[in-house]
C-alpha positions in Angstrom: 11.9 -14.8 34.9 14.3 -11.3 33.7 12.7 -9.5 30.7 16.4 -8.1 30.0 17.6 -11.8 30.2 15.4 -13.1 27.3 16.2 -9.9 25.2 19.7 -10.5 25.8 19.3 -14.3 24.8 17.9 -13.2 21.9 20.1 -10.4 20.6 22.9 -12.5 20.6 21.5 -15.2 18.5 20.2 -18.0 21.1 17.0 -19.7 21.1 14.4 -18.9 23.6 13.4 -21.4 25.7 9.7 -22.7 26.4 9.8 -21.0 29.9 11.2 -17.7 28.8 8.5 -17.5 25.7 5.6 -18.2 28.2 6.7 -15.6 30.4 7.1 -13.1 27.4 3.6 -14.0 26.3 2.1 -13.4 29.6 4.1 -10.5 30.3 2.2 -9.2 27.1 -1.4 -10.2 28.9 -0.3 -9.2 32.3 1.8 -6.2 32.0 4.8 -7.7 33.6 6.6 -6.1 30.2 6.4 -2.7 29.2 6.2 -1.7 26.2 9.7 -0.9 25.7 10.9 -4.3 26.3 8.8 -6.1 23.8 9.3 -4.3 21.4 13.2 -4.6 22.0 12.4 -8.5 22.1 10.6 -7.8 18.6 13.5 -6.6 17.1 16.0 -8.7 18.5 13.4 -11.0 16.3 13.1 -9.3 13.2 16.9 -9.8 13.4 18.1 -12.9 14.4 14.9 -14.8 13.7 13.7 -17.8 15.5 13.6 -21.4 14.3 10.3 -23.9 13.7 10.4 -24.8 17.8 10.8 -21.3 18.7 7.9 -20.7 16.4 5.5 -23.3 17.1 6.0 -22.3 20.9 5.3 -18.8 20.5 2.0 -19.6 18.0 1.1 -21.8 21.3 1.5 -19.5 24.0 -0.2 -16.8 22.5 -3.1 -19.1 21.3 -3.5 -19.9 24.8 -3.1 -16.5 26.1 -7.1 -15.8 26.4 -10.1 -17.7 25.2 -9.9 -20.9 23.3 -13.4 -22.2 21.5 -14.0 -25.5 22.0 -16.8 -27.3 19.7 -17.0 -30.7 20.5 -19.4 -30.5 22.8 -21.5 -28.6 19.7 -23.0 -31.6 17.9 -21.5 -30.3 14.7 -21.7 -33.3 12.0 -18.9 -32.3 10.1 -15.3 -31.3 10.6 -14.4 -27.5 11.5 -12.5 -25.7 8.9 -10.7 -22.4 7.8 -9.4 -20.5 5.6 -7.0 -17.7 5.8 -5.8 -15.0 3.3 -2.8 -12.6 3.3 -4.9 -10.1 1.9 -5.2 -8.9 -1.2 -7.4 -6.0 -3.6 -10.7 -7.3 -4.5 -10.7 -10.5 -2.5 -14.1 -11.6 -1.9 -13.3 -15.1 -1.8 -14.2 -15.5 1.9 -17.7 -14.6 1.4 -18.4 -17.2 -1.2 -15.9 -20.3 0.2 -17.5 -20.0 3.9 -21.1 -21.1 2.5 -19.6 -23.2 0.0 -17.7 -25.2 2.2 -20.9 -25.4 4.5 -22.9 -26.6 1.9 -20.5 -29.9 1.4 -20.7 -30.8 5.1 -17.8 -28.6 7.0 -18.3 -26.5 9.7 -16.7 -22.9 9.6 -16.0 -20.4 11.9 -14.0 -18.3 10.0 -12.5 -15.1 12.3 -11.7 -12.4 10.1 -10.3 -8.9 10.2 -10.7 -5.3 8.8 -8.7 -3.7 6.0 -5.7 -1.8 6.5 -3.6 -0.4 4.2 -4.4 -0.7 0.3 -6.2 -4.2 0.7 -9.9 -5.1 1.6 -11.0 -6.5 5.2 -13.7 -8.5 5.0 -15.3 -7.5 7.8 -15.7 -4.0 6.1 -17.2 -5.7 3.5 -20.1 -7.5 5.9 -20.5 -4.6 7.7 -21.9 -2.6 3.7 -25.0 -5.1 4.7 -27.7 -3.2 6.6 -27.6 -4.5 10.3 -24.9 -7.2 10.0 -23.0 -8.2 13.0 -19.5 -9.0 13.4 -19.0 -8.8 16.9 -21.1 -11.7 18.5 -21.9 -13.2 22.0 -20.4 -17.1 21.7 -23.9 -18.2 22.1 -24.8 -16.8 18.7 -21.9 -17.7 17.1 -22.8 -21.1 17.8 -26.2 -21.1 17.2 -25.5 -19.9 13.7 -22.9 -22.8 13.0 -25.2 -25.0 14.1 -28.0 -23.2 11.7 -26.1 -21.7 8.7 -22.8 -23.8 8.9 -20.8 -20.8 8.8 -20.3 -17.6 10.4 -17.9 -14.4 9.2 -17.3 -12.4 12.4 -15.2 -11.2 14.2 -12.4 -11.5 17.2 -13.3 -11.2 20.7 -11.2 -9.5 22.6 -10.6 -12.5 24.8 -9.4 -14.6 22.0 -5.2 -14.2 21.6 -5.1 -11.0 23.2 -1.0 -11.3 23.6 -1.3 -11.3 19.7 -3.3 -7.7 19.9 -0.6 -6.1 21.8 2.0 -7.2 20.0 0.9 -6.5 17.0 -0.1 -3.0 17.6 3.8 -2.9 18.9 5.3 -4.2 15.8 2.6 -2.0 13.9 4.5 1.5 15.6 8.6 -0.2 15.7 8.8 -1.4 12.0 8.9 -4.9 13.2 6.3 -6.1 10.8 8.5 -8.1 8.8 9.2 -11.1 10.6 8.6 -14.8 9.2 8.0 -15.9 12.9 5.9 -13.1 14.4 3.5 -13.1 10.7 3.2 -17.0 11.4 2.5 -17.0 15.2 0.1 -14.0 14.8 -1.9 -15.5 12.1 -1.9 -19.2 13.3 -2.7 -18.2 17.1 -6.2 -16.8 16.1 -7.0 -19.7 14.0 -5.7 -22.2 16.6 -7.7 -20.4 18.9 -11.0 -20.7 17.1 -11.0 -24.7 17.5 -10.1 -25.4 14.0 -9.8 -29.1 13.1 -8.0 -28.0 9.4 -6.6 -24.3 7.9 -6.3 -23.8 4.2 -3.8 -20.5 3.6 -4.0 -18.7 0.4 -0.4 -16.6 0.2 -0.4 -13.8 -1.8 2.4 -12.0 -4.4 2.6 -10.2 -6.7 2.1 -5.7 -6.8 -1.0 -6.3 -5.2 0.2 -8.1 -2.2 2.5 -7.5 0.9 5.0 -10.3 -0.3 5.5 -8.7 -4.0 7.8 -11.8 -5.1 7.4 -14.7 -5.4 9.9 -16.0 -2.7 8.5 -14.6 -0.3 5.4 -15.9 -0.6 7.1 -18.8 -0.7 9.3 -18.7 2.1 6.2 -17.7 4.6 3.7 -20.4 3.3 6.7 -23.1 4.6 6.9 -21.6 7.4 3.0 -21.2 7.8 2.3 -25.0 7.2 5.5 -26.6 9.3 4.1 -24.0 12.4 0.8 -24.9 12.5 1.7 -29.1 11.7 4.1 -28.6 14.6 1.1 -27.1 17.1 -1.3 -29.4 15.9 -3.0 -28.1 13.3 -3.4 -29.7 9.7 -2.9 -27.2 7.5 -1.1 -26.4 3.7 -1.1 -23.6 1.9 -1.7 -22.5 -2.1 0.3 -19.9 -3.8 -1.2 -17.6 -5.9 -1.1 -14.4 -7.7 -2.0 -10.7 -6.9 -1.2 -9.2 -9.7 -4.4 -7.5 -10.2 -7.4 -6.7 -8.7 -9.8 -10.6 -8.2 -12.8 -10.3 -9.7 -14.0 -7.2 -11.3 -14.9 -5.0 -8.1 -12.8 -3.6 -5.4 -14.7 -1.5 -2.3 -16.8 -3.1 -0.1 -20.6 -2.9 -1.1 -19.6 -3.1 -4.8 -17.8 -6.7 -3.7 -21.0 -7.8 -1.5 -22.9 -7.3 -4.5 -20.0 -8.9 -6.9 -20.4 -12.2 -4.6 -24.5 -11.8 -4.4 -24.1 -12.2 -8.3 -21.5 -15.0 -8.6 -23.8 -17.1 -5.8 -26.9 -16.9 -7.5 -25.3 -17.7 -11.4 -25.8 -14.3 -12.6 -22.2 -12.9 -13.4 -18.8 -14.5 -11.9 -15.5 -13.4 -12.7 -13.3 -16.4 -14.2 -10.5 -16.1 -11.7 -12.6 -15.8 -8.9 -14.3 -18.4 -9.5 -11.2 -20.4 -10.0 -9.7 -19.5 -7.0 -13.0 -20.1 -4.4 -12.8 -23.7 -6.6 -8.9 -24.4 -5.7 -9.6 -23.2 -2.2 -12.4 -25.4 -2.0 -10.9 -28.6 -3.3 -7.6 -28.5 -1.0 -9.8 -27.5 2.4 -12.5 -30.4 1.6 -9.8 -33.1 1.1 -7.8 -31.8 4.0 -11.0 -32.2 6.1 -11.6 -35.6 4.9 -15.0 -34.5 3.2 -13.4 -35.3 0.1 -11.2 -38.2 -1.1 -8.9 -35.9 -3.3 -8.4 -32.7 -4.6 -10.3 -33.5 -7.6 -13.3 -34.6 -5.6 -13.5 -32.2 -3.5 -13.3 -29.5 -6.3 -16.4 -31.0 -7.7 -18.1 -31.3 -4.6 -17.5 -27.3 -4.5 -18.6 -26.9 -7.9 -22.0 -28.8 -7.5 -22.8 -26.9 -4.2 -22.1 -23.3 -5.7 -23.8 -24.0 -9.5 -27.1 -25.8 -7.7 -27.7 -22.7 -5.4 -26.9 -24.5 -1.9 -23.7 -21.8 -1.2 -26.5 -19.3 -2.1 -28.9 -20.5 0.8 -25.7 -21.0 3.1 -24.9 -17.3 2.5 -28.2 -16.3 3.5 -29.2 -18.0 6.3 -25.7 -16.9 7.6 -26.4 -13.2 7.0 -29.8 -13.4 8.4 -28.8 -15.1 11.4 -25.9 -12.3 11.9 -28.5 -9.4 11.6 -28.5 -8.8 8.1 -31.0 -8.4 5.6 -33.7 -11.2 5.7 -33.4 -11.7 1.9 -29.8 -10.5 0.8 -30.0 -12.7 -2.3 -33.0 -10.5 -3.7 -32.7 -7.3 -1.1 -29.4 -7.0 -0.7 -30.1 -3.4 1.0 -26.6 -2.1 0.0 -26.3 1.7 -0.6 -25.0 3.0 -4.0 -22.6 5.9 -3.9 -24.4 9.4 -5.3 -21.5 9.5 -8.3 -20.7 7.0 -10.0 -17.7 8.1 -13.8 -16.9 6.0 -16.1 -12.2 5.7 -16.4 -12.2 5.8 -20.4 -9.5 4.7 -22.5 -7.7 7.4 -23.6 -6.9 5.6 -27.0 -7.3 2.7 -28.1 -5.0 -0.4 -27.5 -4.9 -3.2 -24.6 -4.6 -3.1 -21.0 -1.7 -4.5 -20.3 -1.4 -4.9 -16.7 -3.0 -3.9 -13.3 -1.0 -1.6 -10.8 -2.7 -3.5 -8.1 -1.5 -1.5 -5.0 -2.1 1.7 -6.5 -6.0 0.5 -7.5 -6.6 -0.3 -3.8 -5.0 3.1 -2.8 -7.4 4.4 -5.3 -9.7 2.7 -3.0 -8.9 4.0 0.0 -8.4 7.7 -0.9 -12.1 7.7 -2.1 -12.5 6.6 1.5 -13.3 2.4 1.4 -10.4 1.7 3.0 -8.7 3.2 6.2 -5.1 4.4 6.9 -4.9 3.5 10.2 -6.5 1.2 12.7 -10.2 2.8 13.6 -11.0 5.1 11.3 -14.7 4.4 9.6 -14.5 3.3 6.1 -17.6 4.9 3.7 -18.8 1.2 2.3 -20.2 2.4 -0.9 -17.4 3.8 -2.7 -14.6 1.7 -5.3 -14.3 0.4 -8.0 -16.9 -1.3 -10.9 -16.6 -3.4 -13.6 -12.4 -3.0 -13.9 -11.3 -4.6 -17.0 -8.6 -7.2 -16.7 -5.0 -7.5 -18.3 -5.1 -8.4 -21.7 -8.3 -6.2 -22.9 -8.5 -4.9 -26.1 -9.7 -1.6 -25.8 -11.4 1.1 -28.2 -10.6 4.7 -27.7 -13.6 6.2 -25.1 -14.5 2.9 -24.4 -15.2 2.4 -20.0 -12.1 0.6 -18.0 -13.3 0.6 -15.1 -16.0 2.8 -13.3 -15.5 5.0 -9.9 -17.8 5.0 -7.1 -17.5 8.5 -5.8 -19.3 10.5 -2.4 -18.7 13.4 -4.5 -17.8 14.8 -7.9 -14.2 16.1 -7.1 -13.3 12.8 -5.3 -14.5 10.8 -8.2 -12.1 13.1 -10.5 -8.9 12.3 -8.1 -9.6 8.8 -8.5 -10.6 8.2 -12.1 -6.7 10.1 -12.6 -5.2 7.6 -9.8 -6.9 4.3 -12.1 -5.9 5.6 -15.1 -2.3 5.8 -14.4 -3.1 2.2 -12.9 -4.6 0.4 -16.1 -1.8 1.2 -18.4 -2.2 0.4 -22.3 -0.1 -0.1 -24.8 -0.4 -1.1 -28.9 -2.3 -4.3 -29.7 0.6 -6.6 -31.4 -1.4 -9.1 -32.1 0.3 -11.9 -30.6 -1.9 -14.1 -28.0 -2.5 -12.8 -24.8 -0.8 -15.5 -22.0 -2.6 -14.4 -18.9 -0.8 -15.0 -15.7 -1.0 -18.6 -13.9 -3.4 -18.0 -10.7 -2.4 -21.0 -8.5 1.2 -20.9 -9.0 1.9 -24.1 -6.5 0.4 -26.2 -3.8 2.8 -26.4 -0.2 1.3 -29.7 2.3 3.3 -30.9 4.6 
């Protein structure tokens, strides 16, 4: 099949056949399609779009471009379930949700990614734990799932390899912003992981990739409908990312926050609410709860009883991390801590969340391009939530930095990102966290 014919079909607004899509995806893997041809088709898709049938076909083809995990002979008693987030600042939900679902009877093979841009990555957070392995052989992954019920790891090179090549090209050719391509990229890896149910956390706001509610709704509907078309039951929560989730941003700091939350020492309310809301939906979707209300009750009991913490500790130990992570997490601490103090009294009225994420990147806790190493111990702690009243000189956050110069720069960035206005005595109206639940 001629690549030029396929490109022309989409360029002129036509729908691609399944054969054309299969040929394109196979060409990504075996090299029959050049970088220029693949980029040209990606740009045509950006301009002309794809209907649901085309997007389902692309998702399926990318799913089967490499290894597909099959858990039917693994002896699991519970359903194989997972969650995906579109990314935000301080989003450490996966580290709580996976063991909580495992404690409720689910099996969670969570294939996660690294941070890029202003958002953090789940694998980077876990690698702050000494010895934790994110790249493991299938036998070790299977054993971890059988023993701990959950495993948060990276994708192997054999999992959806067509997506890996296409994503790299899209990143270089300004073709990332396409609903069909984003949808196929996310779902192909989840389908290849052998899931039986998926809940999606689609974020919007000044700390998300989707800045508006309308954009998030469009992506959520695309993800849910294409997942259903590809045979994967799914639903999506649209959630607010106009402030840091939790009170930390930075890899080791977020892991410590997770441990504190799982052990009942300190939990930021929005973080707890989002974990429970997602758990409620995925437990119902997987048939472990009759409805979302029952699912939430089960998740709360798993968390508050300490069973979720036990599953987390078991997973970490099985994947090479500290053997007693709940008591001795062995997390490194930045040599410099610098409080960001309020210049005057008033109320913190907002988070410029993307700017706070960029401050973590500037400190060395994130990466500006793939492959860069990150400093696990830098970041922001004790970030005050919007609506908090402060006095002059009161800390609004604490910068964890590798040296004094980096700390000074970050303090100025954080000051600019946490605006304070005079208190007008009116009750503070917090933004709703979960805006909408989208189901087929």
